[in-house]
CHARMM internal coordinates of N, CA and C (Angstrom, degrees):
IC EDIT
DIST 1 N 1 CA 1.4687
DIST 1 CA 1 C 1.5491
ANGL 1 N 1 CA 1 C 105.36
DIST 1 C 2 N 1.3342
ANGL 1 CA 1 C 2 N 115.69
DIHE 1 N 1 CA 1 C 2 N 137.27
DIST 2 N 2 CA 1.4277
ANGL 1 C 2 N 2 CA 122.92
DIHE 1 CA 1 C 2 N 2 CA -179.82
DIST 2 CA 2 C 1.5079
ANGL 2 N 2 CA 2 C 107.31
DIHE 1 C 2 N 2 CA 2 C -118.62
DIST 2 C 3 N 1.3756
ANGL 2 CA 2 C 3 N 113.88
DIHE 2 N 2 CA 2 C 3 N 131.23
DIST 3 N 3 CA 1.4206
ANGL 2 C 3 N 3 CA 120.02
DIHE 2 CA 2 C 3 N 3 CA 176.07
DIST 3 CA 3 C 1.4921
ANGL 3 N 3 CA 3 C 112.92
DIHE 2 C 3 N 3 CA 3 C -106.07
DIST 3 C 4 N 1.3063
ANGL 3 CA 3 C 4 N 118.71
DIHE 3 N 3 CA 3 C 4 N 137.77
DIST 4 N 4 CA 1.4376
ANGL 3 C 4 N 4 CA 122.64
DIHE 3 CA 3 C 4 N 4 CA 176.72
DIST 4 CA 4 C 1.5220
ANGL 4 N 4 CA 4 C 105.56
DIHE 3 C 4 N 4 CA 4 C -101.71
DIST 4 C 5 N 1.2859
ANGL 4 CA 4 C 5 N 116.11
DIHE 4 N 4 CA 4 C 5 N 119.31
DIST 5 N 5 CA 1.4648
ANGL 4 C 5 N 5 CA 121.64
DIHE 4 CA 4 C 5 N 5 CA -178.26
DIST 5 CA 5 C 1.5147
ANGL 5 N 5 CA 5 C 109.14
DIHE 4 C 5 N 5 CA 5 C -121.91
DIST 5 C 6 N 1.3363
ANGL 5 CA 5 C 6 N 113.90
DIHE 5 N 5 CA 5 C 6 N 144.64
DIST 6 N 6 CA 1.4389
ANGL 5 C 6 N 6 CA 120.52
DIHE 5 CA 5 C 6 N 6 CA 172.20
DIST 6 CA 6 C 1.5039
ANGL 6 N 6 CA 6 C 109.89
DIHE 5 C 6 N 6 CA 6 C -75.43
DIST 6 C 7 N 1.3383
ANGL 6 CA 6 C 7 N 120.78
DIHE 6 N 6 CA 6 C 7 N 164.30
DIST 7 N 7 CA 1.4196
ANGL 6 C 7 N 7 CA 121.48
DIHE 6 CA 6 C 7 N 7 CA 178.19
DIST 7 CA 7 C 1.5495
ANGL 7 N 7 CA 7 C 111.36
DIHE 6 C 7 N 7 CA 7 C -62.35
DIST 7 C 8 N 1.2941
ANGL 7 CA 7 C 8 N 116.83
DIHE 7 N 7 CA 7 C 8 N -33.23
DIST 8 N 8 CA 1.4567
ANGL 7 C 8 N 8 CA 120.38
DIHE 7 CA 7 C 8 N 8 CA -179.96
DIST 8 CA 8 C 1.5794
ANGL 8 N 8 CA 8 C 108.37
DIHE 7 C 8 N 8 CA 8 C -67.58
DIST 8 C 9 N 1.3005
ANGL 8 CA 8 C 9 N 116.17
DIHE 8 N 8 CA 8 C 9 N -41.22
DIST 9 N 9 CA 1.4725
ANGL 8 C 9 N 9 CA 119.60
DIHE 8 CA 8 C 9 N 9 CA 176.85
DIST 9 CA 9 C 1.5325
ANGL 9 N 9 CA 9 C 112.16
DIHE 8 C 9 N 9 CA 9 C -66.95
DIST 9 C 10 N 1.3057
ANGL 9 CA 9 C 10 N 119.09
DIHE 9 N 9 CA 9 C 10 N -33.81
DIST 10 N 10 CA 1.4249
ANGL 9 C 10 N 10 CA 123.45
DIHE 9 CA 9 C 10 N 10 CA 175.82
DIST 10 CA 10 C 1.5414
ANGL 10 N 10 CA 10 C 110.21
DIHE 9 C 10 N 10 CA 10 C -64.21
DIST 10 C 11 N 1.2864
ANGL 10 CA 10 C 11 N 116.00
DIHE 10 N 10 CA 10 C 11 N -45.84
DIST 11 N 11 CA 1.4976
ANGL 10 C 11 N 11 CA 121.84
DIHE 10 CA 10 C 11 N 11 CA -177.91
DIST 11 CA 11 C 1.5571
ANGL 11 N 11 CA 11 C 105.92
DIHE 10 C 11 N 11 CA 11 C -65.25
DIST 11 C 12 N 1.2738
ANGL 11 CA 11 C 12 N 120.03
DIHE 11 N 11 CA 11 C 12 N -43.34
DIST 12 N 12 CA 1.4670
ANGL 11 C 12 N 12 CA 124.04
DIHE 11 CA 11 C 12 N 12 CA -179.24
DIST 12 CA 12 C 1.5477
ANGL 12 N 12 CA 12 C 110.28
DIHE 11 C 12 N 12 CA 12 C -64.66
DIST 12 C 13 N 1.3030
ANGL 12 CA 12 C 13 N 116.83
DIHE 12 N 12 CA 12 C 13 N -43.47
DIST 13 N 13 CA 1.4448
ANGL 12 C 13 N 13 CA 122.23
DIHE 12 CA 12 C 13 N 13 CA 176.62
DIST 13 CA 13 C 1.5305
ANGL 13 N 13 CA 13 C 112.06
DIHE 12 C 13 N 13 CA 13 C -60.88
DIST 13 C 14 N 1.3377
ANGL 13 CA 13 C 14 N 115.14
DIHE 13 N 13 CA 13 C 14 N -43.92
DIST 14 N 14 CA 1.4678
ANGL 13 C 14 N 14 CA 120.16
DIHE 13 CA 13 C 14 N 14 CA 177.83
DIST 14 CA 14 C 1.5693
ANGL 14 N 14 CA 14 C 112.17
DIHE 13 C 14 N 14 CA 14 C -61.23
DIST 14 C 15 N 1.3336
ANGL 14 CA 14 C 15 N 112.82
DIHE 14 N 14 CA 14 C 15 N -45.95
DIST 15 N 15 CA 1.4498
ANGL 14 C 15 N 15 CA 118.29
DIHE 14 CA 14 C 15 N 15 CA 179.06
DIST 15 CA 15 C 1.5177
ANGL 15 N 15 CA 15 C 112.60
DIHE 14 C 15 N 15 CA 15 C -63.80
DIST 15 C 16 N 1.2738
ANGL 15 CA 15 C 16 N 116.67
DIHE 15 N 15 CA 15 C 16 N -41.40
DIST 16 N 16 CA 1.4818
ANGL 15 C 16 N 16 CA 120.91
DIHE 15 CA 15 C 16 N 16 CA 175.71
DIST 16 CA 16 C 1.5148
ANGL 16 N 16 CA 16 C 112.95
DIHE 15 C 16 N 16 CA 16 C -62.98
DIST 16 C 17 N 1.3385
ANGL 16 CA 16 C 17 N 115.61
DIHE 16 N 16 CA 16 C 17 N -41.84
DIST 17 N 17 CA 1.4546
ANGL 16 C 17 N 17 CA 120.85
DIHE 16 CA 16 C 17 N 17 CA 177.13
DIST 17 CA 17 C 1.5231
ANGL 17 N 17 CA 17 C 111.42
DIHE 16 C 17 N 17 CA 17 C -61.57
DIST 17 C 18 N 1.3250
ANGL 17 CA 17 C 18 N 114.60
DIHE 17 N 17 CA 17 C 18 N -44.38
DIST 18 N 18 CA 1.4780
ANGL 17 C 18 N 18 CA 119.80
DIHE 17 CA 17 C 18 N 18 CA -177.19
DIST 18 CA 18 C 1.5033
ANGL 18 N 18 CA 18 C 109.53
DIHE 17 C 18 N 18 CA 18 C -64.27
DIST 18 C 19 N 1.3572
ANGL 18 CA 18 C 19 N 117.76
DIHE 18 N 18 CA 18 C 19 N -43.44
DIST 19 N 19 CA 1.4685
ANGL 18 C 19 N 19 CA 119.09
DIHE 18 CA 18 C 19 N 19 CA 178.15
DIST 19 CA 19 C 1.5050
ANGL 19 N 19 CA 19 C 111.38
DIHE 18 C 19 N 19 CA 19 C -64.67
DIST 19 C 20 N 1.3175
ANGL 19 CA 19 C 20 N 116.87
DIHE 19 N 19 CA 19 C 20 N -43.25
DIST 20 N 20 CA 1.5109
ANGL 19 C 20 N 20 CA 121.03
DIHE 19 CA 19 C 20 N 20 CA -176.51
DIST 20 CA 20 C 1.5200
ANGL 20 N 20 CA 20 C 106.59
DIHE 19 C 20 N 20 CA 20 C -66.62
DIST 20 C 21 N 1.3217
ANGL 20 CA 20 C 21 N 120.20
DIHE 20 N 20 CA 20 C 21 N -39.66
DIST 21 N 21 CA 1.4774
ANGL 20 C 21 N 21 CA 121.48
DIHE 20 CA 20 C 21 N 21 CA -178.67
DIST 21 CA 21 C 1.5462
ANGL 21 N 21 CA 21 C 108.59
DIHE 20 C 21 N 21 CA 21 C -65.84
DIST 21 C 22 N 1.3077
ANGL 21 CA 21 C 22 N 118.39
DIHE 21 N 21 CA 21 C 22 N -42.43
DIST 22 N 22 CA 1.4679
ANGL 21 C 22 N 22 CA 119.60
DIHE 21 CA 21 C 22 N 22 CA 179.54
DIST 22 CA 22 C 1.5472
ANGL 22 N 22 CA 22 C 110.73
DIHE 21 C 22 N 22 CA 22 C -64.09
DIST 22 C 23 N 1.3303
ANGL 22 CA 22 C 23 N 119.73
DIHE 22 N 22 CA 22 C 23 N -41.31
DIST 23 N 23 CA 1.4172
ANGL 22 C 23 N 23 CA 123.24
DIHE 22 CA 22 C 23 N 23 CA 177.64
DIST 23 CA 23 C 1.4967
ANGL 23 N 23 CA 23 C 111.89
DIHE 22 C 23 N 23 CA 23 C -64.83
DIST 23 C 24 N 1.2916
ANGL 23 CA 23 C 24 N 115.54
DIHE 23 N 23 CA 23 C 24 N -46.01
DIST 24 N 24 CA 1.4814
ANGL 23 C 24 N 24 CA 120.68
DIHE 23 CA 23 C 24 N 24 CA -177.95
DIST 24 CA 24 C 1.5450
ANGL 24 N 24 CA 24 C 110.10
DIHE 23 C 24 N 24 CA 24 C -67.29
DIST 24 C 25 N 1.3084
ANGL 24 CA 24 C 25 N 116.94
DIHE 24 N 24 CA 24 C 25 N -36.70
DIST 25 N 25 CA 1.4723
ANGL 24 C 25 N 25 CA 120.32
DIHE 24 CA 24 C 25 N 25 CA 176.22
DIST 25 CA 25 C 1.5722
ANGL 25 N 25 CA 25 C 109.61
DIHE 24 C 25 N 25 CA 25 C -59.78
DIST 25 C 26 N 1.3028
ANGL 25 CA 25 C 26 N 115.19
DIHE 25 N 25 CA 25 C 26 N -46.41
DIST 26 N 26 CA 1.4902
ANGL 25 C 26 N 26 CA 120.17
DIHE 25 CA 25 C 26 N 26 CA 177.92
DIST 26 CA 26 C 1.5856
ANGL 26 N 26 CA 26 C 108.30
DIHE 25 C 26 N 26 CA 26 C -59.17
DIST 26 C 27 N 1.3029
ANGL 26 CA 26 C 27 N 118.01
DIHE 26 N 26 CA 26 C 27 N -41.74
DIST 27 N 27 CA 1.4778
ANGL 26 C 27 N 27 CA 119.18
DIHE 26 CA 26 C 27 N 27 CA 178.76
DIST 27 CA 27 C 1.5155
ANGL 27 N 27 CA 27 C 113.58
DIHE 26 C 27 N 27 CA 27 C -61.92
DIST 27 C 28 N 1.3370
ANGL 27 CA 27 C 28 N 112.86
DIHE 27 N 27 CA 27 C 28 N -42.33
DIST 28 N 28 CA 1.4605
ANGL 27 C 28 N 28 CA 118.96
DIHE 27 CA 27 C 28 N 28 CA 178.67
DIST 28 CA 28 C 1.5147
ANGL 28 N 28 CA 28 C 109.98
DIHE 27 C 28 N 28 CA 28 C -58.59
DIST 28 C 29 N 1.3304
ANGL 28 CA 28 C 29 N 116.04
DIHE 28 N 28 CA 28 C 29 N -48.34
DIST 29 N 29 CA 1.4848
ANGL 28 C 29 N 29 CA 120.86
DIHE 28 CA 28 C 29 N 29 CA -179.56
DIST 29 CA 29 C 1.4985
ANGL 29 N 29 CA 29 C 112.90
DIHE 28 C 29 N 29 CA 29 C -60.95
DIST 29 C 30 N 1.3252
ANGL 29 CA 29 C 30 N 119.00
DIHE 29 N 29 CA 29 C 30 N -38.78
DIST 30 N 30 CA 1.4399
ANGL 29 C 30 N 30 CA 121.99
DIHE 29 CA 29 C 30 N 30 CA -170.46
DIST 30 CA 30 C 1.5631
ANGL 30 N 30 CA 30 C 112.82
DIHE 29 C 30 N 30 CA 30 C -98.48
DIST 30 C 31 N 1.3188
ANGL 30 CA 30 C 31 N 118.21
DIHE 30 N 30 CA 30 C 31 N 5.08
DIST 31 N 31 CA 1.4510
ANGL 30 C 31 N 31 CA 121.53
DIHE 30 CA 30 C 31 N 31 CA 178.99
DIST 31 CA 31 C 1.5313
ANGL 31 N 31 CA 31 C 110.18
DIHE 30 C 31 N 31 CA 31 C -90.46
DIST 31 C 32 N 1.3060
ANGL 31 CA 31 C 32 N 115.91
DIHE 31 N 31 CA 31 C 32 N 126.36
DIST 32 N 32 CA 1.4961
ANGL 31 C 32 N 32 CA 120.55
DIHE 31 CA 31 C 32 N 32 CA -175.61
DIST 32 CA 32 C 1.5774
ANGL 32 N 32 CA 32 C 110.50
DIHE 31 C 32 N 32 CA 32 C -85.53
DIST 32 C 33 N 1.3516
ANGL 32 CA 32 C 33 N 115.37
DIHE 32 N 32 CA 32 C 33 N -32.31
DIST 33 N 33 CA 1.4987
ANGL 32 C 33 N 33 CA 117.38
DIHE 32 CA 32 C 33 N 33 CA -175.68
DIST 33 CA 33 C 1.5331
ANGL 33 N 33 CA 33 C 108.59
DIHE 32 C 33 N 33 CA 33 C -75.62
DIST 33 C 34 N 1.3295
ANGL 33 CA 33 C 34 N 115.11
DIHE 33 N 33 CA 33 C 34 N 120.48
DIST 34 N 34 CA 1.4816
ANGL 33 C 34 N 34 CA 120.38
DIHE 33 CA 33 C 34 N 34 CA -176.96
DIST 34 CA 34 C 1.4994
ANGL 34 N 34 CA 34 C 111.65
DIHE 33 C 34 N 34 CA 34 C -59.72
DIST 34 C 35 N 1.3245
ANGL 34 CA 34 C 35 N 120.93
DIHE 34 N 34 CA 34 C 35 N -45.61
DIST 35 N 35 CA 1.4699
ANGL 34 C 35 N 35 CA 122.09
DIHE 34 CA 34 C 35 N 35 CA -178.65
DIST 35 CA 35 C 1.5125
ANGL 35 N 35 CA 35 C 112.52
DIHE 34 C 35 N 35 CA 35 C -60.61
DIST 35 C 36 N 1.3763
ANGL 35 CA 35 C 36 N 116.69
DIHE 35 N 35 CA 35 C 36 N -41.70
DIST 36 N 36 CA 1.4219
ANGL 35 C 36 N 36 CA 119.33
DIHE 35 CA 35 C 36 N 36 CA 177.80
DIST 36 CA 36 C 1.5051
ANGL 36 N 36 CA 36 C 112.28
DIHE 35 C 36 N 36 CA 36 C -68.60
DIST 36 C 37 N 1.3515
ANGL 36 CA 36 C 37 N 115.33
DIHE 36 N 36 CA 36 C 37 N -38.84
DIST 37 N 37 CA 1.4412
ANGL 36 C 37 N 37 CA 120.48
DIHE 36 CA 36 C 37 N 37 CA 179.81
DIST 37 CA 37 C 1.5324
ANGL 37 N 37 CA 37 C 110.46
DIHE 36 C 37 N 37 CA 37 C -65.03
DIST 37 C 38 N 1.3241
ANGL 37 CA 37 C 38 N 117.97
DIHE 37 N 37 CA 37 C 38 N -39.10
DIST 38 N 38 CA 1.4642
ANGL 37 C 38 N 38 CA 119.97
DIHE 37 CA 37 C 38 N 38 CA 174.45
DIST 38 CA 38 C 1.5509
ANGL 38 N 38 CA 38 C 113.41
DIHE 37 C 38 N 38 CA 38 C -61.92
DIST 38 C 39 N 1.3308
ANGL 38 CA 38 C 39 N 115.32
DIHE 38 N 38 CA 38 C 39 N -43.62
DIST 39 N 39 CA 1.4068
ANGL 38 C 39 N 39 CA 119.65
DIHE 38 CA 38 C 39 N 39 CA 176.66
DIST 39 CA 39 C 1.5974
ANGL 39 N 39 CA 39 C 114.11
DIHE 38 C 39 N 39 CA 39 C -61.72
DIST 39 C 40 N 1.3256
ANGL 39 CA 39 C 40 N 112.23
DIHE 39 N 39 CA 39 C 40 N -44.10
DIST 40 N 40 CA 1.4819
ANGL 39 C 40 N 40 CA 116.89
DIHE 39 CA 39 C 40 N 40 CA 174.89
DIST 40 CA 40 C 1.4926
ANGL 40 N 40 CA 40 C 111.05
DIHE 39 C 40 N 40 CA 40 C -60.86
DIST 40 C 41 N 1.3240
ANGL 40 CA 40 C 41 N 116.40
DIHE 40 N 40 CA 40 C 41 N -42.74
DIST 41 N 41 CA 1.4876
ANGL 40 C 41 N 41 CA 118.75
DIHE 40 CA 40 C 41 N 41 CA -179.41
DIST 41 CA 41 C 1.5260
ANGL 41 N 41 CA 41 C 112.49
DIHE 40 C 41 N 41 CA 41 C -62.67
DIST 41 C 42 N 1.3730
ANGL 41 CA 41 C 42 N 116.15
DIHE 41 N 41 CA 41 C 42 N -34.21
DIST 42 N 42 CA 1.4240
ANGL 41 C 42 N 42 CA 118.78
DIHE 41 CA 41 C 42 N 42 CA 175.33
DIST 42 CA 42 C 1.5177
ANGL 42 N 42 CA 42 C 111.27
DIHE 41 C 42 N 42 CA 42 C -65.01
DIST 42 C 43 N 1.2799
ANGL 42 CA 42 C 43 N 118.05
DIHE 42 N 42 CA 42 C 43 N -44.28
DIST 43 N 43 CA 1.4970
ANGL 42 C 43 N 43 CA 122.31
DIHE 42 CA 42 C 43 N 43 CA 176.96
DIST 43 CA 43 C 1.5040
ANGL 43 N 43 CA 43 C 110.45
DIHE 42 C 43 N 43 CA 43 C -60.37
DIST 43 C 44 N 1.3060
ANGL 43 CA 43 C 44 N 116.05
DIHE 43 N 43 CA 43 C 44 N -41.58
DIST 44 N 44 CA 1.4641
ANGL 43 C 44 N 44 CA 123.39
DIHE 43 CA 43 C 44 N 44 CA -179.78
DIST 44 CA 44 C 1.5605
ANGL 44 N 44 CA 44 C 107.41
DIHE 43 C 44 N 44 CA 44 C -59.51
DIST 44 C 45 N 1.2860
ANGL 44 CA 44 C 45 N 118.43
DIHE 44 N 44 CA 44 C 45 N -47.92
DIST 45 N 45 CA 1.5020
ANGL 44 C 45 N 45 CA 122.86
DIHE 44 CA 44 C 45 N 45 CA -179.32
DIST 45 CA 45 C 1.5051
ANGL 45 N 45 CA 45 C 109.13
DIHE 44 C 45 N 45 CA 45 C -63.56
DIST 45 C 46 N 1.3147
ANGL 45 CA 45 C 46 N 119.08
DIHE 45 N 45 CA 45 C 46 N -37.11
DIST 46 N 46 CA 1.5120
ANGL 45 C 46 N 46 CA 120.43
DIHE 45 CA 45 C 46 N 46 CA 178.03
DIST 46 CA 46 C 1.4774
ANGL 46 N 46 CA 46 C 109.03
DIHE 45 C 46 N 46 CA 46 C -66.10
DIST 46 C 47 N 1.3460
ANGL 46 CA 46 C 47 N 121.24
DIHE 46 N 46 CA 46 C 47 N -42.54
DIST 47 N 47 CA 1.4653
ANGL 46 C 47 N 47 CA 123.13
DIHE 46 CA 46 C 47 N 47 CA 178.57
DIST 47 CA 47 C 1.5583
ANGL 47 N 47 CA 47 C 111.21
DIHE 46 C 47 N 47 CA 47 C -63.37
DIST 47 C 48 N 1.3144
ANGL 47 CA 47 C 48 N 114.46
DIHE 47 N 47 CA 47 C 48 N -42.19
DIST 48 N 48 CA 1.4820
ANGL 47 C 48 N 48 CA 118.76
DIHE 47 CA 47 C 48 N 48 CA 178.56
DIST 48 CA 48 C 1.5286
ANGL 48 N 48 CA 48 C 110.87
DIHE 47 C 48 N 48 CA 48 C -63.11
DIST 48 C 49 N 1.3272
ANGL 48 CA 48 C 49 N 118.66
DIHE 48 N 48 CA 48 C 49 N -39.08
DIST 49 N 49 CA 1.4481
ANGL 48 C 49 N 49 CA 123.77
DIHE 48 CA 48 C 49 N 49 CA 178.19
DIST 49 CA 49 C 1.5317
ANGL 49 N 49 CA 49 C 107.88
DIHE 48 C 49 N 49 CA 49 C -62.71
DIST 49 C 50 N 1.3078
ANGL 49 CA 49 C 50 N 119.31
DIHE 49 N 49 CA 49 C 50 N -44.17
DIST 50 N 50 CA 1.4786
ANGL 49 C 50 N 50 CA 120.19
DIHE 49 CA 49 C 50 N 50 CA 179.54
DIST 50 CA 50 C 1.5360
ANGL 50 N 50 CA 50 C 109.85
DIHE 49 C 50 N 50 CA 50 C -65.46
DIST 50 C 51 N 1.3274
ANGL 50 CA 50 C 51 N 115.10
DIHE 50 N 50 CA 50 C 51 N -40.21
DIST 51 N 51 CA 1.5033
ANGL 50 C 51 N 51 CA 121.32
DIHE 50 CA 50 C 51 N 51 CA 179.03
DIST 51 CA 51 C 1.5423
ANGL 51 N 51 CA 51 C 109.72
DIHE 50 C 51 N 51 CA 51 C -58.18
DIST 51 C 52 N 1.3435
ANGL 51 CA 51 C 52 N 115.13
DIHE 51 N 51 CA 51 C 52 N -43.26
DIST 52 N 52 CA 1.4823
ANGL 51 C 52 N 52 CA 119.85
DIHE 51 CA 51 C 52 N 52 CA 178.82
DIST 52 CA 52 C 1.5096
ANGL 52 N 52 CA 52 C 111.16
DIHE 51 C 52 N 52 CA 52 C -63.73
DIST 52 C 53 N 1.2915
ANGL 52 CA 52 C 53 N 118.35
DIHE 52 N 52 CA 52 C 53 N -30.50
DIST 53 N 53 CA 1.4853
ANGL 52 C 53 N 53 CA 121.49
DIHE 52 CA 52 C 53 N 53 CA 176.58
DIST 53 CA 53 C 1.5530
ANGL 53 N 53 CA 53 C 112.44
DIHE 52 C 53 N 53 CA 53 C -74.36
DIST 53 C 54 N 1.2535
ANGL 53 CA 53 C 54 N 117.14
DIHE 53 N 53 CA 53 C 54 N -32.81
DIST 54 N 54 CA 1.4323
ANGL 53 C 54 N 54 CA 124.06
DIHE 53 CA 53 C 54 N 54 CA -176.13
DIST 54 CA 54 C 1.5346
ANGL 54 N 54 CA 54 C 108.71
DIHE 53 C 54 N 54 CA 54 C -79.48
DIST 54 C 55 N 1.2859
ANGL 54 CA 54 C 55 N 117.64
DIHE 54 N 54 CA 54 C 55 N -36.27
DIST 55 N 55 CA 1.5296
ANGL 54 C 55 N 55 CA 123.46
DIHE 54 CA 54 C 55 N 55 CA -175.56
DIST 55 CA 55 C 1.4949
ANGL 55 N 55 CA 55 C 112.21
DIHE 54 C 55 N 55 CA 55 C -50.01
DIST 55 C 56 N 1.3721
ANGL 55 CA 55 C 56 N 119.03
DIHE 55 N 55 CA 55 C 56 N -49.38
DIST 56 N 56 CA 1.4664
ANGL 55 C 56 N 56 CA 116.63
DIHE 55 CA 55 C 56 N 56 CA -179.30
DIST 56 CA 56 C 1.5403
ANGL 56 N 56 CA 56 C 114.42
DIHE 55 C 56 N 56 CA 56 C -62.68
DIST 56 C 57 N 1.3084
ANGL 56 CA 56 C 57 N 115.96
DIHE 56 N 56 CA 56 C 57 N -28.75
DIST 57 N 57 CA 1.4889
ANGL 56 C 57 N 57 CA 119.80
DIHE 56 CA 56 C 57 N 57 CA 178.95
DIST 57 CA 57 C 1.5737
ANGL 57 N 57 CA 57 C 107.42
DIHE 56 C 57 N 57 CA 57 C -64.12
DIST 57 C 58 N 1.2790
ANGL 57 CA 57 C 58 N 115.12
DIHE 57 N 57 CA 57 C 58 N -41.94
DIST 58 N 58 CA 1.5285
ANGL 57 C 58 N 58 CA 116.49
DIHE 57 CA 57 C 58 N 58 CA -179.21
DIST 58 CA 58 C 1.5583
ANGL 58 N 58 CA 58 C 108.75
DIHE 57 C 58 N 58 CA 58 C -70.44
DIST 58 C 59 N 1.2766
ANGL 58 CA 58 C 59 N 119.93
DIHE 58 N 58 CA 58 C 59 N -38.96
DIST 59 N 59 CA 1.4374
ANGL 58 C 59 N 59 CA 122.74
DIHE 58 CA 58 C 59 N 59 CA 178.14
DIST 59 CA 59 C 1.5564
ANGL 59 N 59 CA 59 C 111.65
DIHE 58 C 59 N 59 CA 59 C -63.12
DIST 59 C 60 N 1.3426
ANGL 59 CA 59 C 60 N 114.76
DIHE 59 N 59 CA 59 C 60 N -41.58
DIST 60 N 60 CA 1.4338
ANGL 59 C 60 N 60 CA 120.37
DIHE 59 CA 59 C 60 N 60 CA 178.18
DIST 60 CA 60 C 1.4961
ANGL 60 N 60 CA 60 C 111.55
DIHE 59 C 60 N 60 CA 60 C -61.01
DIST 60 C 61 N 1.3438
ANGL 60 CA 60 C 61 N 118.95
DIHE 60 N 60 CA 60 C 61 N -36.66
DIST 61 N 61 CA 1.4187
ANGL 60 C 61 N 61 CA 121.42
DIHE 60 CA 60 C 61 N 61 CA -178.53
DIST 61 CA 61 C 1.5618
ANGL 61 N 61 CA 61 C 108.64
DIHE 60 C 61 N 61 CA 61 C -73.61
DIST 61 C 62 N 1.3008
ANGL 61 CA 61 C 62 N 119.25
DIHE 61 N 61 CA 61 C 62 N -32.65
DIST 62 N 62 CA 1.4804
ANGL 61 C 62 N 62 CA 122.21
DIHE 61 CA 61 C 62 N 62 CA 176.02
DIST 62 CA 62 C 1.4922
ANGL 62 N 62 CA 62 C 113.32
DIHE 61 C 62 N 62 CA 62 C -66.03
DIST 62 C 63 N 1.3311
ANGL 62 CA 62 C 63 N 114.98
DIHE 62 N 62 CA 62 C 63 N -35.09
DIST 63 N 63 CA 1.5188
ANGL 62 C 63 N 63 CA 120.09
DIHE 62 CA 62 C 63 N 63 CA 178.53
DIST 63 CA 63 C 1.5362
ANGL 63 N 63 CA 63 C 108.89
DIHE 62 C 63 N 63 CA 63 C -70.30
DIST 63 C 64 N 1.3050
ANGL 63 CA 63 C 64 N 119.74
DIHE 63 N 63 CA 63 C 64 N -35.89
DIST 64 N 64 CA 1.4765
ANGL 63 C 64 N 64 CA 124.80
DIHE 63 CA 63 C 64 N 64 CA -178.39
DIST 64 CA 64 C 1.5222
ANGL 64 N 64 CA 64 C 108.88
DIHE 63 C 64 N 64 CA 64 C -65.52
DIST 64 C 65 N 1.3374
ANGL 64 CA 64 C 65 N 117.49
DIHE 64 N 64 CA 64 C 65 N -35.01
DIST 65 N 65 CA 1.4892
ANGL 64 C 65 N 65 CA 120.33
DIHE 64 CA 64 C 65 N 65 CA -176.52
DIST 65 CA 65 C 1.4152
ANGL 65 N 65 CA 65 C 112.78
DIHE 64 C 65 N 65 CA 65 C -66.96
END
COOR INIT
IC SEED 1 N 1 CA 1 C
IC BUILD
């Protein structure tokens, strides 16, 4: 599936991902249960992978300006 996003939507997505990653990272650090921590870490890695895909879209827009 391919999504067409405006530059404003890309910036909003990136900001939301950054905030979610920060919050989830804190949860991973402060969670005592190993199984839950591993699950949270997996989700964190998924969000970071999405953020790495969005980052070039933001850089491309900066080059165009």
